[in-house]
N, C-alpha and C positions, 0 to 999 in steps of 0.2 A: 671556845670551840662550839660548833653547832652539832647537836646530836639528833640524827634522823629518827623517825618513827616514834618520837615522844619518849625516848628512853629515860631521860632524867626525870620527867614528871611521873612516868610509870613506876620507876624504881624508887623514886622519892629522894634521891641523893645524887651528887655528882661523883663520877669515878675518880680514883686516884690517878689513873693513867689509862689511855686507850691505844690499841695497836691493831694493825691489819694482819690477816692470815689468809693464806692460799696454799693449796697442795696439788702436786702431781699435774703440773702444766704439760709436761712431756711433749713439748713442741717438736715438730719435724716438718721440713718443707717437702712433704710427700702426700699423696692422696689419702683420703680417709680410709680407715681399715677397721679391724675388729680384734679384740683380745682373744686369748686362747679359749676363753669361755664363750666367745661370740658376741661380746658387748661392743657396740659401736664406739669407735674412737675418732676424734676430729682433730687431727694433728696440726693443721694450720689455724683452725678456729681458736685453739687454746691460747694462741698468742693474743688474739683479740680479747679474750676473757681477761688475760693479765693486764692488757692496756686499759680496759675499762675499770679494772680493780684499782690500778694505780691512780687513775683520774679521780675515782671516788674517794680513795684514801686521802688524797691531797685536798679535796674539797672538805673532808671531815677534819683536816688538820691533825691527823693521828701522829703519835710520837715516834713510832717505829713500825716495822713490818717483820713478820717471821714467815719465811718460805719453807714449807715442810718437804720440799723436793718431791719427786723427780722433776727436773726442769727441761731436759731434752730426752726424747724417746730413744730406746735401743735400736729401733728401725731406722733412725736417722743415718743416711749414708755417711760412712766414716770419713770421707774426704770433705764432708760438710760439718763434722762434729764441732770443731773449734768455732766456726762462723755461727753455727746455730746457738751454741752456748753464749757466745759474746752478744748475739742479738737479744737473747732473753735477759741476760744480765744488764744490758743497756736499757731495756724496758724498765727493769726494777730500779735502775739508777735515776729514773725520772721522778721517783718518789722523793718528797721533800723531807728526808730524814734517813736514819740508818736502816739497812735491811740485813737481817740475820739469816744465813743459809745453813743447811746441814747436808750431810752426805746421803745420797740415795743410789740404788743399784743402777738405774738407767744411765745416769751421768757417768758412772764408772765403766759402763760398756763403751762409752764414747771417748773418754779421756782418762789417763792414769791420774792418781792423786797428785803427783808432783806438778802436773800442769793445771789440774782442776782447782786446787785450793787457793792459789794466788788470784785466780779469776774471781773467786767468791769472797776475797778478803777474810778468809777464815784464819784466825791466829793459830799457827801450827808449829810444832816441833816434831821432827822425824815423821812427817806425814800424818800425824794424828789430827783428828778433826772434831774433838770435843772441847767445850769451853763453857763458861758461864758469864752472865752479865746482870747488873742490877740497874734498871732504868729509874727506879725510885728506891729509897732506903727500905721500904716495907716489903719489897718483893725481890726474889732472885730467880732468874731463868737459867736452867741447866740444859744445855744442848748436848745430847749424846751422839756418839758415832756408832751407829748400829752395824757398820761394816768394818769395824776395827779388826775383827777376826773374819776374814772373807777371802774367797777364792777369786774375787774380782777387784781390780783397782791397784793392788800391790804388785811389785815385780814377782815373777814366777818363783824365784828362789827366796823370797822374803819369808821370815819366820811366821808371820801372820797368815800368809798364803798356805804354807805347809800345815799349820795348825788347822786351818779351815778344811783343807783337803782330807786330813785325818778324820775330822768330825764327819764329813760327808761319807767317807769310806765306811766308817763305823755305823752310821745311822741310816744310810740310804743305799740299798743294794743295787739300785738301778744303774745301768751304764750311763744313761742321761741323768745327771744329778739335778736337773730341774724338773724331773718327773717324780710325782708322789705315788706312782703306781705301787700297790701292795703295802704302802704305809698306812697305819691306822690312827685315827684321832689326831692328837697333838704331835705325834711323831711325823706327821706330814709337813711340819715346819722345816724339816732338815733338807732344804733345797738350796741350790747354788745362788739363787737370786735373793736369799736372805743372808744373815750374818749374825755375829755375836759381839758383845762387849768383852774386851780382854781384861786380864788381871790388873794391869796398871790403871786402866780406866776405871775399873771397879773400885780400886783403892782411892783414886782421885775423887770419885763420886761420894764415897764415904766421908772423905775429908771435907768436901764442899758442903755436905749436909750437916756435918758437925759444926762447921763455921756458921752456916745459916741459922742453926739452932741457937748458937751463942749470941748472934746478932738479932734474934727474935724476928727473923725474916720468914715469910711464907714463900714456898718454892713451887714453880711450875716446871715440870720435866717435858722436854721436847725431843722427839726422836722420829725419824722417818718410819721406823718399824713399830707397830703396836706392841704394847707391853702387857696386854690382858686378853685372854681368849674370849671373853665376853664381847669384845668389840672388833673381833677379827676372825677371818676364816683361819682354819688350822694352817693353811699354806702360806700365810703372810706374817706370822709372828717372828719376833726376834728369837734366835735359837735358844739363848739362855735368859729369856724374859723372866723366868721364875727366880733365878739368882739375882737379877737386877732388882726385882720387886722385893726380895728378901732384905736387901740393903735399904731400899726406900721405906719399907714398912717399919724399920727400926726408928724412924724419925717422924714425929708428928708435924714437922714443918712442911712436908710435901702434901700439897692439896690437890693438884691436877696433873695428869699425864696427857699430852696432846701428841697426835701422830697422823701420818698419812698412809701411803703404800697400799692399803686395802681398797681404796677408791670409793668406798661407800660410807656415808654418814653412819656412825654408830656411837652409842653412849651407854655407860654403865658405871656403877659405883661398886668398888670391891669391898671385901669383908672388913677392911681396915678403914673404910671411909674415904679412900682416894678415888677421885673422879677420873674416868678415862674417856677420851673423846677422839674419834678418828674423823678426819675431814673428807668430804666429797671431793672427787678429782675434777679439776678444771678440764682435763683432757676429754672427759666423757660428756661434756655439755654440747647438746645439739646447737647448730648455728642460731644465734640470737638469745641464747640462755647463758647463765653465769653460775659460778660456784666460787665465791669468795666472801669474806666478811670482816668484821672487826670485833675485838674483845674489849670490854670495859672491866677493869679490875677495881674491886671494892675491898674493904678490910675483911669482910666476911663472905665474899662470893666473887664469882666470875660470870660475866654475862656475854655470851657469844651471840651476835646478831648476824645472821646469814643473809646472803643475797640469792634469791631465786632457788637453786637446787641445794644450796648449803643451808641446812636447818638451823634455826636459832636454838639456844640452850642456856638455861641458867643453872649454875652449879654452886650450891650453897655449901660452905665448908662446915663439916660436922666434927672435925678433929683438931 
């Protein structure tokens, strides 16, 4: 493998494995626009960012890629949803290796789970989209479904939809459940475009972390929604991030939590020594700029090398 930017010599050792990362492509074949906060969004250019990323990952001979979603934007015309998602999935398929996807809110605006999951090759039973994989014996990746309990993506009468609507009724008094008006601090996370990890998934997570501990594996948690307030706006957090982190903090095997959704690079280490990193959105790259990267895994650290707008970061394990 060739390592750009002199990483092997700078770090002094060769990584166990290297993989590509990208988040929030949010492609749509529509004119450029702005977020609700006025941030420019480049809906067509984001596909070019992805294509340049795949080309670079192939040149670097990376082992796999993790896409932190969202892949297609909610403003995509609904008669184009399937075509748009297939177009982006096809771009990912030109990578010379496996690509691991996860559920995000914008794609659920476009397609229900039953149609979306097969397109992404997400192993699923009953529409669930959480899973784990071990590319090398020393590490396990755990992909969470942050929209397990959600008012989007499930049928209207599905128990998970009803649970989510109950949460929103209890926590958000606004008629528009995507509005945080009147909510204070962390309570502002109770918006319809967020979601929660359900009881069964929580039990599954606990079991996976037990197993990883027995196998002496280090664990990287991946979720579209951030799991720590230090790396996210109040409005972008997983509803029950605290409960999920309570489970994670029981196990020393978890080293890093990676996420998207908030669209801005952010990094912090929590009080238990777990690293949290949110990735810059490809969607908000002006023409000619990029936001993607690759990660080198070592026994004692993780090294993210970003391209252009995605900042590089070394995370040394302390637990």
